C-alpha positions as a Markdown table, in Angstrom:
| # | Residue | x | y | z |
|---|---|---|---|---|
| 1 | Met | 13.6 | -30.9 | 4.4 |
| 2 | Lys | 12.9 | -27.3 | 4.3 |
| 3 | Ala | 15.4 | -25.0 | 5.8 |
| 4 | Ala | 14.2 | -22.8 | 8.9 |
| 5 | Asp | 14.1 | -19.1 | 8.1 |
| 6 | Pro | 17.4 | -17.3 | 9.1 |
| 7 | Cys | 17.5 | -15.2 | 12.4 |
| 8 | Ile | 20.1 | -13.8 | 14.4 |
| 9 | Arg | 19.9 | -14.0 | 18.3 |
| 10 | Leu | 21.7 | -12.3 | 20.8 |
| 11 | His | 21.3 | -13.0 | 24.8 |
| 12 | Leu | 22.9 | -9.8 | 26.5 |
| 13 | Pro | 22.4 | -7.4 | 29.5 |
| 14 | Ala | 20.8 | -4.2 | 28.8 |
| 15 | Glu | 23.7 | -2.1 | 29.1 |
| 16 | Thr | 25.2 | 0.5 | 26.5 |
| 17 | Ala | 28.5 | -1.2 | 26.7 |
| 18 | Trp | 26.6 | -3.7 | 24.0 |
| 19 | Ala | 25.6 | -1.3 | 21.8 |
| 20 | Gly | 28.3 | -1.8 | 19.2 |
| 21 | Leu | 27.7 | -5.7 | 19.0 |
| 22 | Val | 23.8 | -4.9 | 18.5 |
| 23 | Gln | 24.7 | -2.2 | 15.7 |
| 24 | Ala | 27.3 | -4.6 | 14.0 |
| 25 | Ala | 24.9 | -7.4 | 14.2 |
| 26 | Ala | 22.1 | -5.4 | 12.9 |
| 27 | Glu | 24.2 | -3.8 | 10.0 |
| 28 | Gln | 25.2 | -7.2 | 8.8 |
| 29 | Ala | 21.9 | -8.8 | 9.2 |
| 30 | Gly | 20.2 | -6.0 | 7.3 |
| 31 | Thr | 22.6 | -6.3 | 4.5 |
| 32 | Val | 21.9 | -10.3 | 4.2 |
| 33 | Phe | 18.4 | -10.0 | 4.6 |
| 34 | Gly | 18.2 | -7.4 | 1.6 |
| 35 | Leu | 17.6 | -3.9 | 3.0 |
| 36 | Asp | 19.5 | -1.0 | 0.8 |
| 37 | Ala | 21.8 | 1.0 | 2.3 |
| 38 | Ala | 19.8 | 3.7 | 3.7 |
| 39 | Lys | 17.1 | 1.2 | 4.9 |
| 40 | Asn | 19.9 | -0.5 | 6.8 |
| 41 | Leu | 20.8 | 2.6 | 8.3 |
| 42 | Arg | 17.7 | 3.2 | 9.6 |
| 43 | Leu | 17.7 | -0.4 | 10.9 |
| 44 | Val | 21.1 | 0.0 | 12.7 |
| 45 | His | 19.6 | 3.2 | 14.3 |
| 46 | Cys | 17.0 | 1.5 | 15.4 |
| 47 | Ala | 18.6 | -1.1 | 17.3 |
| 48 | Glu | 21.0 | 1.2 | 19.2 |
| 49 | Glu | 17.9 | 3.6 | 20.3 |
| 50 | Leu | 16.0 | 0.4 | 21.4 |
| 51 | Leu | 19.1 | -1.0 | 23.3 |
| 52 | Leu | 19.8 | 2.6 | 25.0 |
| 53 | Phe | 16.2 | 2.8 | 26.1 |
| 54 | Leu | 16.2 | -0.9 | 27.6 |
| 55 | Ala | 19.3 | 0.4 | 29.4 |
| 56 | Ser | 18.1 | 3.7 | 30.9 |
| 57 | Ala | 14.8 | 1.4 | 32.2 |
| 58 | Glu | 17.1 | -1.1 | 33.5 |
| 59 | Ala | 15.4 | -4.1 | 31.7 |
| 60 | Gly | 18.3 | -6.4 | 32.9 |
| 61 | Glu | 18.7 | -9.3 | 30.6 |
| 62 | Ile | 17.3 | -9.1 | 26.9 |
| 63 | Glu | 17.4 | -11.6 | 24.3 |
| 64 | Ala | 17.4 | -9.7 | 20.5 |
| 65 | Ala | 16.4 | -11.1 | 17.4 |
| 66 | Ile | 16.9 | -9.9 | 14.0 |
| 67 | Arg | 14.8 | -11.9 | 11.4 |
| 68 | Pro | 13.9 | -11.5 | 7.8 |
| 69 | Met | 10.0 | -10.6 | 6.7 |
| 70 | Ala | 8.6 | -11.0 | 3.6 |
| 71 | Thr | 8.9 | -7.2 | 2.7 |
| 72 | Gly | 11.8 | -5.9 | 5.1 |
| 73 | Val | 13.4 | -7.2 | 8.1 |
| 74 | Glu | 12.2 | -7.1 | 11.8 |
| 75 | Ile | 14.5 | -6.4 | 14.8 |
| 76 | Gly | 12.9 | -7.5 | 18.4 |
| 77 | Phe | 13.8 | -7.1 | 21.9 |
| 78 | Ser | 12.1 | -9.2 | 24.8 |
| 79 | Phe | 12.4 | -8.6 | 28.4 |
| 80 | Ala | 11.2 | -8.8 | 31.8 |
| 81 | Ser | 8.4 | -5.9 | 31.3 |
| 82 | Ala | 9.0 | -4.8 | 34.9 |
| 83 | Gly | 6.7 | -1.7 | 34.1 |
| 84 | Val | 8.5 | -0.2 | 31.6 |
| 85 | Asp | 7.1 | 2.6 | 30.0 |
| 86 | Leu | 6.4 | 2.4 | 26.3 |
| 87 | Ser | 4.1 | 5.6 | 25.8 |
| 88 | Ala | 6.9 | 7.3 | 23.8 |
| 89 | Met | 6.0 | 4.8 | 20.8 |
| 90 | Asn | 2.6 | 6.5 | 20.4 |
| 91 | Leu | 2.1 | 8.5 | 17.0 |
| 92 | Ala | 0.4 | 11.2 | 19.2 |
| 93 | Ala | 3.6 | 11.2 | 21.8 |
| 94 | Ala | 5.6 | 14.3 | 22.5 |
| 95 | Pro | 7.5 | 13.9 | 25.9 |
| 96 | Lys | 9.4 | 16.9 | 26.8 |
| 97 | Thr | 13.2 | 17.0 | 25.7 |
| 98 | Asp | 14.6 | 20.2 | 26.8 |
| 99 | Gly | 15.6 | 21.5 | 30.1 |
| 100 | Asp | 16.8 | 19.9 | 33.1 |
| 101 | Asp | 13.2 | 18.2 | 33.8 |
| 102 | Gly | 13.0 | 17.0 | 30.1 |
| 103 | Asp | 12.2 | 13.3 | 29.8 |
| 104 | Trp | 15.5 | 12.4 | 28.0 |
| 105 | Asp | 14.6 | 8.6 | 29.2 |
| 106 | Ser | 12.0 | 8.2 | 26.4 |
| 107 | Leu | 13.9 | 10.2 | 23.5 |
| 108 | Pro | 15.3 | 6.8 | 22.3 |
| 109 | Leu | 12.3 | 5.1 | 22.1 |
| 110 | Leu | 10.7 | 7.9 | 20.3 |
| 111 | Leu | 13.3 | 8.0 | 17.6 |
| 112 | Ala | 13.5 | 4.5 | 17.3 |
| 113 | Ser | 9.7 | 4.4 | 17.0 |
| 114 | Arg | 9.9 | 7.2 | 14.5 |
| 115 | Met | 12.6 | 5.4 | 12.0 |
| 116 | Thr | 10.5 | 1.9 | 11.8 |
| 117 | Asp | 7.8 | 1.3 | 9.3 |
| 118 | Gly | 5.7 | -0.5 | 11.8 |
| 119 | Phe | 6.1 | -2.0 | 15.2 |
| 120 | Arg | 4.3 | -4.4 | 17.3 |
| 121 | Ile | 4.2 | -5.2 | 21.1 |
| 122 | Gly | 3.6 | -8.7 | 22.9 |
| 123 | Leu | 2.8 | -8.9 | 26.4 |
| 124 | Asp | 3.3 | -12.6 | 27.7 |
| 125 | Gly | 2.5 | -12.8 | 31.2 |
| 126 | Arg | 5.8 | -10.3 | 33.0 |
| 127 | Arg | 7.4 | -11.0 | 29.6 |
| 128 | Met | 7.3 | -8.2 | 26.8 |
| 129 | Glu | 8.7 | -8.1 | 23.3 |
| 130 | Ile | 9.2 | -4.8 | 21.4 |
| 131 | Ala | 9.5 | -5.5 | 17.6 |
| 132 | Leu | 10.5 | -3.0 | 15.1 |
| 133 | Arg | 10.2 | -3.4 | 11.4 |
| 134 | Val | 12.1 | -1.8 | 8.2 |
| 135 | Asp | 10.5 | -2.3 | 5.0 |
| 136 | Lys | 12.8 | -2.7 | 1.6 |
| 137 | Ala | 12.7 | 0.3 | -0.6 |
| 138 | Tyr | 10.8 | -0.7 | -3.7 |
| 139 | Pro | 10.6 | 1.2 | -6.9 |
| 140 | Glu | 7.3 | 2.5 | -7.9 |
| 141 | Pro | 7.5 | 1.9 | -11.9 |
| 142 | Glu | 5.6 | 3.3 | -14.6 |
| 143 | Leu | 2.6 | 1.1 | -15.0 |
| 144 | Leu | 1.6 | -0.3 | -18.2 |
| 145 | Pro | -1.3 | 0.9 | -20.1 |
| 146 | Ala | -4.5 | -1.0 | -19.9 |
| 147 | Gln | -8.2 | -1.5 | -21.0 |
| 148 | Arg | -11.0 | -3.9 | -20.8 |
| 149 | Met | -11.3 | -6.8 | -23.0 |
| 150 | Pro | -13.4 | -9.3 | -24.5 |
| 151 | Val | -12.9 | -12.6 | -22.8 |
| 152 | Gln | -11.8 | -15.7 | -25.6 |
| 153 | Gly | -13.3 | -18.6 | -24.5 |
| 154 | Arg | -13.7 | -19.7 | -20.9 |
| 155 | Pro | -11.5 | -18.4 | -18.3 |
| 156 | Val | -8.8 | -20.5 | -16.3 |
| 157 | Leu | -8.2 | -19.6 | -12.9 |
| 158 | Ser | -4.8 | -20.6 | -10.8 |
| 159 | Ala | -2.9 | -19.2 | -8.0 |
| 160 | Cys | -1.1 | -15.9 | -8.9 |
| 161 | Gly | 2.6 | -15.5 | -7.6 |
| 162 | Asp | 4.8 | -14.4 | -10.9 |
| 163 | Ala | 6.0 | -10.8 | -10.6 |
| 164 | Ala | 5.6 | -10.3 | -14.2 |
| 165 | Ala | 1.9 | -11.3 | -13.7 |
| 166 | Ile | 1.6 | -9.0 | -10.5 |
| 167 | Phe | 2.9 | -6.1 | -12.5 |
| 168 | Glu | 0.2 | -6.5 | -15.2 |
| 169 | Ala | -2.4 | -6.9 | -12.4 |
| 170 | Cys | -1.9 | -4.2 | -10.5 |
| 171 | Ser | -1.2 | -1.7 | -13.7 |
| 172 | Ala | -4.8 | -3.2 | -14.8 |
| 173 | Ile | -6.0 | -2.2 | -11.6 |
| 174 | Ala | -4.5 | 1.4 | -11.8 |
| 175 | Ala | -5.9 | 2.0 | -15.2 |
| 176 | Leu | -9.4 | 0.5 | -14.8 |
| 177 | Tyr | -10.5 | 1.2 | -11.3 |
| 178 | Pro | -11.0 | 4.4 | -8.9 |
| 179 | Ala | -8.2 | 4.8 | -6.8 |
| 180 | His | -10.1 | 4.3 | -3.4 |
| 181 | Val | -10.7 | 0.7 | -4.4 |
| 182 | Ala | -7.1 | -0.1 | -5.3 |
| 183 | Pro | -5.0 | -1.4 | -2.4 |
| 184 | Ala | -1.9 | 0.8 | -1.7 |
| 185 | Trp | 0.3 | -1.8 | -2.4 |
| 186 | Cys | -0.7 | -2.1 | -5.8 |
| 187 | Ala | 1.6 | 0.8 | -6.3 |
| 188 | Ser | 4.6 | -1.4 | -5.6 |
| 189 | Pro | 4.4 | -4.4 | -7.6 |
| 190 | Gly | 7.2 | -5.9 | -6.2 |
| 191 | Arg | 6.2 | -5.4 | -3.0 |
| 192 | Thr | 2.8 | -7.1 | -3.8 |
| 193 | Ala | 4.7 | -10.2 | -5.3 |
| 194 | Asp | 7.2 | -10.3 | -2.3 |
| 195 | Met | 3.9 | -10.7 | -0.2 |
| 196 | Leu | 2.7 | -13.4 | -2.0 |
| 197 | Arg | 5.8 | -15.0 | -2.2 |
| 198 | Gly | 6.0 | -14.6 | 1.9 |
| 199 | Gly | 2.5 | -15.9 | 2.6 |
| 200 | Glu | 1.0 | -12.5 | 4.0 |
| 201 | Leu | -0.8 | -12.4 | 0.6 |
| 202 | Phe | -2.9 | -14.7 | -1.7 |
| 203 | Ala | -4.3 | -14.5 | -5.2 |
| 204 | Val | -5.9 | -15.9 | -7.9 |
| 205 | Glu | -5.8 | -14.8 | -11.3 |
| 206 | Ala | -8.1 | -15.6 | -14.4 |
| 207 | Arg | -6.9 | -15.9 | -18.1 |
| 208 | Asp | -8.8 | -16.2 | -21.1 |
| 209 | Ala | -8.1 | -18.8 | -23.8 |
| 210 | Ala | -5.6 | -16.4 | -25.5 |
| 211 | Gly | -3.8 | -16.5 | -22.3 |
| 212 | Arg | -4.5 | -12.9 | -21.4 |
| 213 | Leu | -4.9 | -11.6 | -18.0 |
| 214 | Cys | -8.6 | -11.2 | -17.3 |
| 215 | Gly | -9.2 | -10.6 | -13.6 |
| 216 | Ile | -7.8 | -11.0 | -10.1 |
| 217 | Ile | -8.9 | -11.0 | -6.5 |
| 218 | Phe | -6.6 | -10.8 | -3.6 |
| 219 | Trp | -7.0 | -11.8 | -0.1 |
| 220 | Gln | -5.2 | -12.0 | 3.3 |
| 221 | Met | -5.8 | -13.7 | 6.7 |
| 222 | Arg | -7.2 | -10.9 | 9.4 |
| 223 | Ser | -7.0 | -13.5 | 12.1 |
| 224 | Glu | -6.7 | -16.9 | 12.3 |
| 225 | Gln | -10.2 | -17.3 | 12.0 |
| 226 | Ser | -11.2 | -14.7 | 9.3 |
| 227 | Val | -10.0 | -13.5 | 6.0 |
| 228 | Thr | -10.4 | -10.2 | 4.1 |
| 229 | Phe | -10.3 | -9.5 | 0.5 |
| 230 | Phe | -9.8 | -7.2 | -2.2 |
| 231 | Gly | -11.9 | -7.0 | -5.8 |
| 232 | Pro | -12.8 | -9.2 | -7.6 |
| 233 | Tyr | -11.3 | -6.7 | -10.3 |
| 234 | Asp | -12.7 | -7.7 | -13.4 |
| 235 | Phe | -11.1 | -6.7 | -16.7 |
| 236 | Ser | -13.4 | -8.0 | -19.1 |
| 237 | Thr | -15.9 | -5.6 | -21.3 |
| 238 | Asp | -18.8 | -7.6 | -20.0 |
| 239 | Gly | -18.2 | -8.1 | -16.3 |
| 240 | Ser | -18.2 | -12.0 | -17.0 |
| 241 | Val | -15.1 | -12.8 | -14.9 |
| 242 | Ala | -15.7 | -11.6 | -11.5 |
| 243 | Glu | -18.3 | -14.3 | -10.6 |
| 244 | Ala | -15.3 | -17.2 | -11.0 |
| 245 | Leu | -13.1 | -15.1 | -9.0 |
| 246 | Val | -15.4 | -14.8 | -6.0 |
| 247 | Thr | -16.4 | -18.6 | -6.3 |
| 248 | Ala | -12.4 | -19.4 | -6.8 |
| 249 | Leu | -11.7 | -17.2 | -3.4 |
| 250 | Leu | -14.7 | -19.0 | -1.7 |
| 251 | Gln | -13.7 | -22.4 | -2.5 |
| 252 | Thr | -9.6 | -21.8 | -1.6 |
| 253 | Val | -10.5 | -20.0 | 1.5 |
| 254 | Gly | -13.5 | -22.9 | 2.6 |
| 255 | Arg | -10.6 | -25.6 | 2.7 |
| 256 | Thr | -8.7 | -23.3 | 5.8 |
| 257 | Arg | -9.9 | -22.7 | 9.4 |
| 258 | Ala | -11.3 | -19.4 | 8.6 |
| 259 | Arg | -15.1 | -19.2 | 10.0 |
| 260 | Thr | -15.7 | -15.7 | 8.7 |
| 261 | Ile | -15.0 | -13.6 | 5.1 |
| 262 | Phe | -15.0 | -10.0 | 4.6 |
| 263 | Ser | -14.3 | -7.3 | 2.1 |
| 264 | Asn | -11.9 | -4.9 | 2.3 |
| 265 | Leu | -11.9 | -3.0 | -1.1 |
| 266 | Thr | -15.0 | -4.6 | -3.0 |
| 267 | Thr | -15.8 | -3.3 | -6.7 |
| 268 | Glu | -19.0 | -4.4 | -6.9 |
| 269 | Pro | -22.6 | -6.0 | -4.6 |
| 270 | Leu | -21.9 | -9.5 | -3.4 |
| 271 | Gly | -25.4 | -10.4 | -2.6 |
| 272 | Val | -25.8 | -13.0 | -5.4 |
| 273 | His | -22.8 | -15.1 | -3.6 |
| 274 | Gly | -24.2 | -15.5 | -0.4 |
| 275 | Phe | -22.7 | -12.3 | 1.1 |
| 276 | Glu | -24.5 | -9.6 | 3.1 |
| 277 | Pro | -23.9 | -6.2 | 3.9 |
| 278 | Leu | -22.2 | -5.6 | 7.3 |
| 279 | Ala | -22.4 | -1.7 | 7.2 |
| 280 | Glu | -22.2 | 1.5 | 5.1 |
| 281 | Leu | -19.0 | 3.5 | 5.7 |
| 282 | Pro | -18.7 | 7.0 | 4.3 |
| 283 | Tyr | -15.5 | 7.9 | 3.3 |
| 284 | Leu | -14.5 | 11.6 | 2.6 |
| 285 | Leu | -11.8 | 11.6 | 0.0 |
| 286 | Glu | -9.7 | 14.9 | -1.7 |
| 287 | Asp | -11.1 | 14.3 | -4.9 |
| 288 | Ser | -14.7 | 13.9 | -4.4 |
| 289 | Pro | -17.2 | 16.7 | -3.0 |
| 290 | Ala | -19.5 | 14.0 | -1.7 |
| 291 | Pro | -18.7 | 11.3 | 0.8 |
| 292 | Val | -18.1 | 8.2 | -0.9 |
| 293 | Met | -19.9 | 4.9 | 0.3 |
| 294 | His | -17.8 | 2.2 | 1.2 |
| 295 | Thr | -19.6 | -1.1 | 1.6 |
| 296 | Val | -18.5 | -3.9 | 3.7 |
| 297 | Trp | -19.3 | -7.5 | 2.8 |
| 298 | Gly | -19.5 | -10.6 | 5.1 |
| 299 | Arg | -20.4 | -14.2 | 4.8 |
| 300 | Val | -19.9 | -17.0 | 7.4 |
| 301 | Leu | -18.1 | -20.0 | 6.8 |
| 302 | Gln | -18.5 | -22.3 | 9.3 |
| 303 | Glu | -21.2 | -23.0 | 12.0 |
| 304 | Asp | -21.1 | -20.4 | 14.8 |
| 305 | Phe | -21.6 | -22.3 | 18.1 |
| 306 | Gly | -21.7 | -18.5 | 20.4 |
| 307 | Ala | -19.5 | -17.2 | 22.5 |
| 308 | Thr | -19.1 | -14.7 | 25.3 |
| 309 | Val | -18.1 | -11.3 | 24.6 |
| 310 | Trp | -17.0 | -8.1 | 26.8 |
| 311 | Thr | -19.6 | -5.0 | 26.3 |
| 312 | His | -19.8 | -1.5 | 27.5 |
| 313 | Glu | -22.8 | 0.5 | 28.0 |
| 314 | Ala | -21.8 | 3.1 | 25.6 |
| 315 | Phe | -22.2 | 0.2 | 22.8 |
| 316 | Ser | -24.2 | -2.5 | 24.4 |
| 317 | Asp | -27.4 | -1.7 | 22.5 |
| 318 | Phe | -25.2 | -1.8 | 19.0 |
| 319 | Leu | -23.9 | -5.2 | 19.5 |
| 320 | Arg | -27.8 | -6.6 | 20.7 |
| 321 | Asp | -28.7 | -5.3 | 17.3 |
| 322 | Arg | -26.1 | -6.5 | 15.4 |
| 323 | Tyr | -26.0 | -10.0 | 16.7 |
| 324 | Asp | -29.9 | -10.2 | 16.6 |
| 325 | Ala | -29.3 | -9.0 | 12.7 |
| 326 | Leu | -27.0 | -12.1 | 12.0 |
| 327 | Asp | -28.5 | -14.4 | 14.3 |
| 328 | Met | -25.3 | -15.1 | 16.1 |
| 329 | Met | -25.7 | -16.1 | 20.0 |
| 330 | Arg | -23.5 | -14.2 | 22.3 |
| 331 | Asp | -23.2 | -13.6 | 26.1 |
| 332 | Leu | -22.8 | -10.1 | 26.6 |
| 333 | Arg | -20.7 | -9.4 | 29.8 |
| 334 | Pro | -20.3 | -6.1 | 31.0 |
| 335 | Val | -17.1 | -4.6 | 31.8 |
| 336 | Ser | -16.7 | -3.3 | 35.5 |
| 337 | Asp | -14.0 | -1.0 | 37.1 |
| 338 | Leu | -12.2 | -3.4 | 39.5 |
| 339 | Gly | -9.9 | -1.1 | 40.6 |
| 340 | Glu | -6.8 | -2.8 | 39.4 |
| 341 | Ala | -3.7 | -1.1 | 39.0 |
| 342 | Val | -2.7 | -0.1 | 35.4 |
| 343 | Pro | 0.7 | 1.2 | 34.4 |
| 344 | Pro | 0.8 | 5.0 | 33.9 |
| 345 | Gly | 1.8 | 5.1 | 29.7 |
| 346 | Ser | -0.6 | 3.3 | 27.3 |
| 347 | Val | 0.3 | 2.9 | 23.5 |
| 348 | Ile | -2.2 | 3.0 | 20.6 |
| 349 | Asp | -1.3 | 1.6 | 17.3 |
| 350 | Ala | -1.8 | 4.0 | 14.1 |
| 351 | His | -2.0 | 2.3 | 10.5 |
| 352 | Leu | -2.1 | 5.0 | 8.1 |
| 353 | Ser | -3.6 | 5.1 | 4.4 |
| 354 | Pro | -2.8 | 8.8 | 3.1 |
| 355 | Gly | -4.5 | 7.8 | -0.1 |
| 356 | Leu | -7.8 | 7.1 | 1.6 |
| 357 | Ser | -7.1 | 9.8 | 4.1 |
| 358 | Glu | -7.8 | 6.8 | 6.6 |
| 359 | Val | -6.5 | 5.9 | 9.8 |
| 360 | Phe | -7.1 | 2.6 | 11.9 |
| 361 | Leu | -6.3 | 2.9 | 15.4 |
| 362 | His | -6.3 | -0.2 | 17.8 |
| 363 | Pro | -5.2 | 0.1 | 21.6 |
| 364 | Val | -1.8 | -2.3 | 22.3 |
| 365 | Leu | -0.9 | -1.5 | 25.7 |
| 366 | Asn | -3.3 | -0.5 | 28.5 |
| 367 | Gly | -2.4 | 2.6 | 30.7 |
| 368 | Ala | -4.1 | 5.1 | 33.1 |
| 369 | Asp | -4.0 | 7.9 | 30.4 |
| 370 | Ile | -5.6 | 5.9 | 27.9 |
| 371 | Gly | -8.5 | 8.3 | 27.4 |
| 372 | Asp | -6.3 | 11.4 | 27.3 |
| 373 | Asn | -3.9 | 9.4 | 24.6 |
| 374 | Leu | -6.9 | 8.6 | 22.1 |
| 375 | Ala | -7.7 | 12.1 | 22.3 |
| 376 | Arg | -4.2 | 13.5 | 21.4 |
| 377 | His | -4.2 | 10.7 | 18.6 |
| 378 | Val | -7.7 | 12.5 | 17.3 |
| 379 | Ser | -6.4 | 15.9 | 17.4 |
| 380 | Thr | -2.9 | 15.0 | 15.9 |
| 381 | Leu | -4.6 | 13.1 | 13.0 |
| 382 | Ala | -7.3 | 15.9 | 12.4 |
| 383 | Ala | -4.4 | 18.3 | 12.3 |
| 384 | Ala | -2.4 | 16.4 | 10.0 |
| 385 | Gly | -5.8 | 16.5 | 7.7 |
| 386 | Tyr | -7.0 | 12.7 | 7.9 |
| 387 | Lys | -10.7 | 12.7 | 7.5 |
| 388 | Asn | -11.4 | 9.0 | 8.3 |
| 389 | Ile | -10.4 | 8.0 | 11.6 |
| 390 | Phe | -11.5 | 4.5 | 12.8 |
| 391 | Phe | -10.7 | 2.6 | 16.0 |
| 392 | Glu | -10.9 | -0.9 | 16.7 |
| 393 | Ile | -11.5 | -3.2 | 19.7 |
| 394 | Asp | -11.0 | -6.9 | 20.0 |
| 395 | Leu | -14.3 | -8.2 | 22.1 |
| 396 | Ala | -12.2 | -11.0 | 23.6 |
| 397 | Lys | -10.3 | -8.2 | 25.9 |
| 398 | Gly | -12.3 | -6.6 | 28.6 |
| 399 | Trp | -9.9 | -3.7 | 28.7 |
| 400 | His | -10.6 | -2.8 | 25.2 |
| 401 | Ala | -14.5 | -2.8 | 26.0 |
| 402 | Ala | -13.8 | -0.8 | 28.9 |
| 403 | Met | -12.5 | 1.9 | 26.7 |
| 404 | Gly | -16.4 | 2.5 | 25.4 |
| 405 | Gly | -16.5 | 5.8 | 27.6 |
| 406 | His | -13.2 | 7.1 | 26.2 |
| 407 | Leu | -14.4 | 6.3 | 22.5 |
| 408 | Arg | -17.8 | 7.9 | 22.9 |
| 409 | Arg | -16.2 | 11.4 | 25.0 |
| 410 | Cys | -14.1 | 11.8 | 21.9 |
| 411 | Gly | -16.6 | 11.3 | 19.1 |
| 412 | Phe | -16.5 | 7.7 | 17.9 |
| 413 | Arg | -19.8 | 5.9 | 17.2 |
| 414 | Pro | -19.7 | 1.9 | 16.5 |
| 415 | Glu | -20.1 | 1.2 | 12.9 |
| 416 | Leu | -19.2 | -2.4 | 12.0 |
| 417 | Leu | -19.2 | -5.7 | 13.8 |
| 418 | Leu | -16.8 | -8.4 | 12.2 |
| 419 | Pro | -17.8 | -11.6 | 13.7 |
| 420 | His | -14.4 | -13.7 | 14.8 |
| 421 | Gly | -12.3 | -10.7 | 13.4 |
| 422 | Gly | -10.0 | -11.3 | 15.8 |
| 423 | Gln | -9.1 | -13.1 | 18.9 |
| 424 | Ser | -13.0 | -13.0 | 19.3 |
| 425 | Asp | -15.3 | -10.6 | 17.4 |
| 426 | Thr | -14.3 | -7.3 | 16.8 |
| 427 | Leu | -15.9 | -3.7 | 16.7 |
| 428 | Ile | -14.9 | -0.9 | 15.0 |
| 429 | Phe | -15.9 | 2.9 | 15.6 |
| 430 | Arg | -15.7 | 5.4 | 13.5 |
| 431 | His | -15.0 | 9.2 | 14.4 |
| 432 | Val | -17.7 | 11.7 | 13.9 |
| 433 | Pro | -16.3 | 15.1 | 14.6 |
| 434 | Glu | -20.0 | 16.2 | 15.0 |
| 435 | Ala | -20.3 | 14.0 | 17.7 |
């Protein structure tokens, strides 16, 4: 029988007197779960600061859980929300921390969020969970030299998970493809291998009759209903391996519950494989004087029976056009202001990809300041030099769709519709500065 994944759980009151216990548990768990000394210290500080914040917010009884992840360690605190303001977790947050009227209560949460490699926030009724992730420190070894090869015989395809094979594949991708179509995690083959081992990433490799690696394709679950993939990366001289890799991808994913599949980073047109282009996104890159066009390809894997989605007048025409083009039945339900109370502070998550000068934003918690919060994020990211800023909403959530007016005022335009990309269909906006 498979053993359950280890997890350290503590039930305790949100009081500063318990900080030592939480620190000790985080330190021991981080060591056991594979963090080095520097990363473990960050985990301990995150645990302490988060507890101090919840104590100042009088969160009451809390449950702390420390668990290993494929590439690091996660520490989460759950509690009855009771209007706890988490806005200090925003990338663009800058609470006042000087003088007698400074927002000192938010400082621990600000510090904790800045020491993590990622966070997530869950809200189930009145129960809230804040989870902070600290990643392992991976070496970035000097990659192997690689060149395209003539394929001997018919390639044999199989699942890939061996660390040495991943190192070989990442080396070939870096040597044979432009940097803007190489996943960021390829720079760290150890991280890539751990993602495969932990089920966060999947891959099929191709080897010729001589046993040489001649291609690979990666994919991961975007949601419970959709898959996104990277590649195909074909290392042959004649480009003969890509078709087999895409076929293997479709056959494997077709046996899952996925209803749609989309390209994340792709290396060639995919129309011959039953995909259709969903959008052409211009990327502004440091090493390219002209925008690099990034085509997003998609394909429906199962019959679509229709759905109801939320919309806003700022993007309703775009949705109608896209659903008509995709021949999908959707009941578009316009959002309206019901005058309901919302907390003062919102939270927007930001996923940064510096190599692509890319940021993906998505709303995590609604709040009365969400329009101003969005504007602060755009200003902060533009000042930091990010040129490709995107915002994603899930059309299953009315409050996401209600951001349409804020997005338009901040210069975002709808660009890409992903059917079943999240809880329902997701809509991605691109920031256009001149708008």
